[in-house]
C-alpha positions in Angstrom: 3.2 -16.8 96.4 1.0 -14.0 96.4 3.8 -12.2 94.5 3.6 -14.6 91.7 -0.3 -14.5 91.7 0.0 -10.9 91.3 2.4 -10.8 88.5 0.2 -13.7 86.8 -2.8 -11.3 87.1 -0.8 -8.1 85.3 0.4 -10.3 82.5 -3.0 -11.7 81.9 -4.6 -8.3 81.7 -1.9 -6.9 79.4 -2.3 -9.9 77.1 -6.1 -9.2 77.1 -5.4 -5.5 76.8 -3.3 -6.3 73.7 -5.8 -8.4 71.6 -8.3 -5.7 72.4 -5.9 -3.0 70.9 -5.0 -5.3 67.9 -8.6 -6.0 67.2 -9.5 -2.3 67.4 -6.4 -1.2 65.2 -7.3 -4.0 62.6 -11.2 -2.9 62.7 -10.2 0.6 61.9 -7.6 0.2 59.2 -9.4 -2.8 57.5 -9.8 -1.0 54.1 -6.1 0.2 54.1 -4.8 -3.5 54.5 -6.7 -5.0 51.6 -5.0 -6.4 48.5 -4.4 -3.5 46.0 -6.0 -3.8 42.4 -3.8 -3.9 39.6 -5.1 -0.5 38.7 -4.2 0.9 42.2 -0.9 -1.0 42.2 -0.1 0.5 39.0 -1.1 4.1 40.0 1.2 3.9 43.0 4.4 2.4 41.5 6.4 5.0 39.9 8.0 2.5 37.7 4.6 2.5 35.7 4.6 5.5 33.4 0.7 5.3 32.4 -1.7 8.5 31.7 -5.0 7.5 33.5 -6.7 10.5 32.3 -8.0 8.9 29.2 -9.4 11.3 26.5 -13.1 11.1 25.8 -12.7 12.2 22.2 -12.3 10.5 19.1 -9.1 9.3 20.0 -10.3 7.4 23.2 -10.2 4.2 21.6 -6.4 4.5 21.0 -5.6 3.8 24.7 -8.2 1.2 24.9 -7.8 -2.8 24.4 -8.1 -3.8 20.6 -10.8 -6.2 19.8 -10.9 -7.9 16.3 -14.3 -9.3 16.7 -16.3 -6.5 14.5 -13.3 -6.5 11.6 -13.6 -10.5 11.8 -17.3 -10.4 11.5 -17.3 -8.0 8.7 -14.4 -9.8 6.6 -14.5 -13.3 6.7 -17.8 -13.6 4.9 -16.1 -12.1 2.0 -13.5 -14.5 2.0 -13.5 -17.7 -0.4 -11.5 -20.7 -0.5 -10.0 -21.4 -4.0 -9.2 -25.2 -5.5 -6.9 -24.9 -8.5 -7.2 -28.4 -10.6 -4.0 -28.6 -12.8 -3.4 -31.8 -14.7 -2.8 -35.3 -13.1 0.4 -36.3 -10.9 3.1 -37.2 -13.1 4.6 -40.3 -10.7 5.1 -43.7 -12.4 2.1 -46.1 -11.5 1.9 -49.8 -12.0 -0.9 -51.8 -12.9 -1.8 -53.0 -9.6 -2.4 -48.9 -8.7 -5.4 -49.4 -11.0 -6.7 -52.4 -9.5 -6.3 -51.0 -5.7 -7.7 -47.6 -6.4 -4.2 -45.6 -6.2 -3.7 -44.7 -9.9 -3.1 -41.3 -11.3 -5.0 -38.3 -9.3 -5.4 -35.0 -10.2 -3.0 -32.2 -8.7 -5.1 -29.8 -6.6 -3.7 -26.8 -5.0 -5.5 -24.3 -2.7 -5.7 -20.7 -1.8 -7.8 -17.9 -0.7 -9.6 -15.2 -2.6 -11.8 -11.7 -1.9 -15.2 -11.2 -3.1 -15.1 -7.5 -4.6 -18.5 -7.4 -6.1 -21.9 -8.7 -5.3 -22.4 -10.3 -8.7 -19.2 -12.7 -8.3 -16.0 -10.9 -8.9 -13.4 -12.6 -6.9 -9.6 -11.2 -6.4 -6.9 -13.7 -5.6 -3.1 -14.0 -6.5 -2.1 -15.0 -9.7 0.3 -18.1 -8.3 -2.7 -19.2 -6.9 -4.6 -20.1 -10.2 -1.2 -20.5 -12.3 -1.7 -23.4 -14.6 -5.2 -24.3 -13.6 -7.2 -26.4 -16.0 -10.3 -26.1 -13.7 -11.0 -23.4 -10.9 -13.7 -24.2 -8.2 -14.5 -21.5 -5.6 -15.9 -22.4 -2.4 -17.8 -19.8 -0.4 -20.1 -20.7 2.7 -20.1 -24.5 2.1 -21.1 -24.1 -1.6 -19.0 -24.8 -4.3 -19.0 -22.6 -7.5 -17.0 -23.0 -11.2 -15.0 -20.0 -11.8 -14.0 -18.2 -15.1 -10.7 -16.8 -15.3 -10.9 -13.2 -16.3 -7.5 -11.9 -16.2 -4.1 -12.0 -14.7 -1.3 -9.9 -14.4 2.3 -11.4 -13.2 3.9 -7.9 -12.5 1.8 -7.7 -9.4 0.9 -11.1 -9.1 -3.1 -10.2 -9.0 -5.7 -12.2 -10.7 -9.4 -12.0 -11.0 -11.9 -14.7 -10.9 -15.9 -14.9 -11.8 -18.6 -17.0 -10.6 -22.3 -16.8 -11.5 -24.1 -15.6 -8.2 -26.0 -12.5 -6.9 -26.0 -10.6 -3.7 -22.6 -11.8 -2.4 -21.3 -10.1 0.6 -18.6 -8.0 -1.2 -15.9 -6.4 0.9 -15.5 -2.8 1.9 -12.6 -1.2 0.5 -10.4 0.8 2.6 -7.2 2.6 1.6 -3.8 1.5 1.5 -2.2 4.7 1.1 -3.5 6.2 4.6 -2.3 2.9 6.4 0.3 3.4 8.9 3.1 1.7 10.1 2.4 0.1 13.6 -1.5 -0.1 12.8 -3.1 -3.2 13.8 -4.0 -5.3 10.4 -5.7 -8.9 10.5 -4.8 -11.6 7.8 -8.1 -13.7 6.8 -7.8 -16.8 4.6 -7.5 -20.7 4.6 -4.1 -21.7 5.8 -3.2 -25.6 5.6 -6.9 -25.9 4.0 -8.3 -24.3 7.5 -11.1 -22.3 6.0 -12.0 -19.1 7.4 -8.9 -18.9 9.8 -7.9 -15.0 11.3 -4.6 -13.8 12.8 -3.7 -10.6 13.7 -0.6 -8.5 13.8 0.7 -4.8 12.8 1.9 -3.2 9.8 5.6 -3.6 10.0 6.7 -1.6 6.8 5.3 -0.2 3.7 6.8 0.1 0.1 8.7 -3.3 0.7 10.5 -4.6 -2.2 11.7 -8.4 -1.9 12.0 -9.3 -5.7 9.7 -12.2 -5.9 7.4 -11.2 -8.9 7.8 -12.4 -12.5 6.6 -10.2 -15.5 8.4 -7.9 -17.5 7.6 -4.8 -15.5 7.3 -6.1 -11.9 5.7 -3.7 -9.6 6.8 -4.3 -5.8 5.5 -2.2 -3.2 4.2 -4.8 -0.3 2.6 -4.0 3.0 5.0 -6.1 5.5 3.1 -7.2 8.7 3.7 -9.7 11.3 0.2 -11.1 11.1 0.6 -14.8 10.6 0.6 -16.0 7.3 0.9 -19.3 5.9 0.4 -21.5 2.6 -2.9 -21.4 1.7 -3.5 -17.8 3.0 -2.3 -16.5 -0.9 -5.1 -14.3 -2.1 -6.9 -13.8 1.1 -7.8 -10.4 2.9 -5.6 -8.1 4.7 -7.8 -5.9 6.7 -7.8 -2.9 9.4 -9.8 -3.1 12.5 -12.8 -1.9 10.8 -12.8 -4.7 8.5 -11.7 -2.7 5.3 -9.7 -4.2 2.8 -6.5 -2.9 2.6 -4.1 -5.7 1.0 -4.1 -8.9 -0.7 -2.0 -11.5 1.4 0.7 -12.6 -1.1 3.7 -14.0 0.2 6.1 -14.9 3.4 9.6 -14.7 4.2 10.4 -18.0 5.4 13.2 -20.6 5.0 10.9 -23.7 6.0 7.8 -22.7 3.8 6.0 -21.8 6.8 5.6 -18.6 8.6 8.6 -17.3 10.5 7.9 -13.6 11.0 7.1 -11.6 8.4 4.0 -12.1 5.6 3.6 -9.4 2.8 0.5 -8.1 1.0 -0.3 -6.1 -2.4 -1.7 -2.5 -1.2 -5.5 -2.7 -2.1 -5.0 0.5 -4.0 -2.7 -1.2 -6.4 -4.7 -4.7 -6.3 -8.1 -2.5 -7.3 -6.7 -0.9 -10.0 -5.6 -3.8 -11.6 -8.4 -5.9 -11.1 -10.7 -3.0 -12.6 -8.3 -2.8 -15.7 -8.7 -6.6 -16.0 -12.5 -6.5 -15.8 -13.0 -3.5 -18.0 -10.4 -4.1 -20.6 -9.0 -7.4 -20.3 -5.4 -6.0 -20.0 -3.7 -3.9 -17.4 -3.4 -0.2 -18.7 0.1 0.4 -17.5 1.3 4.1 -17.4 5.0 4.3 -18.4 7.3 7.4 -17.6 9.8 6.6 -20.2 12.6 6.7 -17.4 14.6 4.0 -15.6 15.4 4.7 -12.0 17.4 3.2 -9.2 17.1 3.6 -5.3 19.6 6.0 -3.7 22.4 4.2 -1.4 24.7 5.9 1.0 27.7 5.3 -1.7 25.4 7.0 -4.6 24.8 9.9 -2.4 28.2 10.6 -1.6 29.1 10.3 -5.1 26.4 12.7 -6.3 26.8 15.0 -3.1 23.1 14.5 -2.0 21.7 15.7 1.4 19.5 12.5 2.1 18.7 9.0 0.7 14.8 10.1 -0.2 13.8 9.8 -3.9 15.0 8.1 -6.9 17.9 8.7 -9.6 17.3 8.6 -13.1 19.7 6.1 -14.8 18.4 6.0 -18.4 15.7 8.2 -20.4 14.0 6.2 -23.2 14.2 7.5 -26.7 11.3 9.6 -27.8 9.7 8.6 -24.3 7.6 10.7 -21.9 10.7 11.1 -19.7 12.6 12.7 -22.6 9.7 15.1 -23.9 9.4 16.3 -20.4 13.1 17.4 -20.1 14.1 14.8 -17.7 17.8 13.8 -17.9 19.9 11.1 -16.6 21.0 11.5 -13.0 18.0 13.7 -11.9 17.0 13.0 -8.6 13.1 12.7 -8.4 11.9 13.7 -5.0 7.9 14.4 -5.4 5.2 13.2 -7.8 1.8 15.0 -7.7 2.8 16.4 -4.3 3.6 12.9 -2.9 7.1 12.4 -1.5 9.3 9.6 -3.1 11.3 7.8 -0.6 12.6 5.2 -2.9 12.0 2.9 -5.6 8.9 1.1 -4.1 7.0 4.6 -3.4 8.0 5.9 -7.1 6.3 2.6 -8.8 3.4 2.5 -6.3 2.2 6.3 -7.0 2.8 5.6 -11.0 0.4 2.8 -10.5 -2.4 4.9 -9.9 -2.4 6.6 -13.1 -3.4 5.5 -16.7 -1.9 6.4 -19.9 -2.5 9.9 -21.0 -2.7 11.1 -17.5 -0.4 14.3 -16.9 1.6 14.5 -13.8 3.7 16.8 -12.0 7.1 15.8 -11.2 9.6 17.4 -8.9 13.2 16.8 -9.1 17.1 17.9 -8.4 19.6 18.4 -10.9 23.1 19.3 -9.5 21.5 20.6 -6.3 18.9 22.8 -7.7 15.2 22.4 -7.4 13.2 21.7 -10.7 9.8 20.7 -11.7 8.2 19.6 -15.1 4.9 18.1 -16.5 4.9 14.9 -17.8 2.4 13.1 -20.0 2.4 9.1 -19.4 2.4 6.8 -22.0 1.0 3.4 -22.6 3.3 0.3 -23.4 3.3 0.8 -27.2 4.4 4.7 -26.8 0.9 6.3 -27.3 -1.7 7.7 -24.6 -4.7 5.7 -25.3 -5.9 2.4 -23.6 -4.8 -0.4 -25.3 -5.5 -4.2 -25.7 -2.8 -7.1 -25.8 -2.0 -8.1 -29.3 -1.1 -11.6 -29.5 -1.7 -15.1 -31.3 -1.7 -18.5 -29.5 -0.9 -21.6 -31.7 -1.6 -25.1 -30.6 1.0 -26.1 -33.6 3.6 -23.8 -32.7 3.5 -24.8 -28.9 3.5 -20.9 -28.2 1.8 -17.6 -27.7 3.0 -14.5 -29.8 2.9 -10.9 -28.8 4.2 -7.8 -30.3 7.3 -6.5 -28.3 6.4 -3.0 -26.5 8.2 0.3 -26.4 10.3 -0.3 -23.4 11.6 -3.7 -24.7 12.2 -2.4 -27.8 14.4 0.2 -26.2 16.3 -1.9 -24.2 16.9 -4.7 -26.8 17.8 -2.0 -29.5 15.2 -3.1 -31.8 12.7 -1.3 -34.0 9.9 -3.9 -34.2 9.6 -7.7 -33.2 7.5 -10.6 -32.0 7.8 -12.1 -28.6 7.4 -15.9 -27.9 5.6 -16.7 -24.3 3.8 -19.3 -22.7 6.0 -22.1 -24.8 4.8 -25.7 -24.5 5.5 -28.5 -26.7 5.4 -27.7 -30.5 7.3 -26.3 -33.7 9.0 -23.3 -32.2 10.5 -25.6 -29.5 11.8 -27.9 -32.2 13.4 -25.2 -33.9 15.5 -24.7 -30.6 13.8 -21.6 -29.7 12.7 -20.7 -25.8 10.3 -18.2 -24.1 11.5 -14.8 -24.1 13.0 -14.9 -27.6 12.3 -12.4 -30.0 11.7 -12.8 -33.8 12.4 -9.5 -35.6 12.9 -10.7 -39.4 11.6 -14.0 -40.9 13.1 -14.4 -44.4 14.4 -10.8 -44.5 10.5 -9.2 -43.7 10.2 -7.3 -40.6 8.1 -9.2 -38.2 5.4 -6.8 -36.8 2.0 -8.3 -36.5 1.7 -11.7 -34.4 -1.1 -13.0 -36.0 0.6 -12.7 -39.4 3.9 -14.4 -38.2 2.1 -17.1 -36.4 0.2 -18.1 -39.6 3.0 -17.6 -41.7 5.1 -20.1 -39.6 2.3 -22.4 -39.3 1.9 -22.9 -43.2 5.3 -22.4 -44.1 7.6 -25.0 -45.9 11.0 -24.7 -47.4 14.4 -22.7 -46.3 13.2 -20.7 -43.4 15.5 -17.6 -42.1 15.1 -16.3 -38.5 16.7 -13.1 -37.3 15.9 -12.0 -33.7 17.4 -11.4 -29.9 17.9 -13.7 -27.2 16.1 -13.2 -23.9 19.4 -11.9 -22.8 19.8 -9.5 -25.6 22.2 -11.4 -28.0 21.6 -10.8 -31.6 20.5 -14.2 -33.3 20.4 -15.6 -36.8 19.8 -19.2 -37.9 18.3 -21.1 -41.1 16.3 -24.2 -41.2 15.0 -26.4 -43.8 11.2 -27.0 -43.1 8.9 -29.6 -44.6 
């Protein structure tokens, strides 16, 4: 019995001593057993390769979390909501629709725009205001009637003007300095949701996706994964400093909604086009007098080229700037004014910054040898000065007539001509003519002046003979009996 009592005392003492030891160990090691903070865990775990010695200089922000608050606050006041009123709905209605309030309604499409001057100039997309009868601009809950200043189908840019002062014009950045991988935000009005901001990065530059119309489409899009949806068109693409770097234009989608990539016109191109439309009413396109193509692996192998950078000259326009500078077919252009040419997109983008009459330095390769030349850019009629579009609009003819430019004359193999554009119902359509048809002779006389041709056709009666070229380049001759 005494032995059992002795054993119990020993066990009890050992248990108490164990508790005392455990308490002492916990007390002196309490900080070591605390859960690690996320930063401490990352530091101690070798699978995280993070540099915690952050720089204190100007590059410190590159390693810090990105905030879009400042960019959003700076840019959203400059983005407007645009309404395009373009006629009435063409669906059929019964007499009951009028009594019950469901008769014909005016069609309204919407988009976005960006204020580029304090006195009311606004840049947007051409397709946003296409076929508009009237245009309204909504800015900070106020609605303004807008005047269309000009459009350019080649870049899908249009300029509007509203009568207002002290508007918050956006600060312009540089699309040329924009880098792939840089953060950007898209500001616009998708699905009629005003002042919406989405974020992403620049995925690529100088993209060509073959969506633009016009005679000389200029595609060198900024590609971004910032979500862009219907209604964003014409809105702002800005960098994290809130500076405008592009005009949101298109999405790559099979559904009509955003599914991965959006495309924006670079601001350096958009602003040059806008300034031309405001100042001259017409884009002052500078042409080099040559046609070029991308370098494919097959072409590189055939021509024994070392890489795929540059563009290949495929055609030199007769008496054009390229011919005068000595360029020839199969020359490979690698640099313009010291800027590397990586493909057709960069070639067209660089040229878009210049005006007719500007002299540029072109570096190229011919049969493997490096060469350079000086080239004076021309305008669309072959000169070097500022031009204004020459056209004649006629409701009776149901079309707009304009002089054929030098590039089209070379392509069609004609010396002169008047092209039919903007065709609606009218006299020329009744004759069986279409948009893009070029009239070269009327009753044997050369067709050179749009106004003279238009007035002659409006007043003529008798036997009429038209010579011309169809939009696909086929010769045409037809006689008509006109009353």
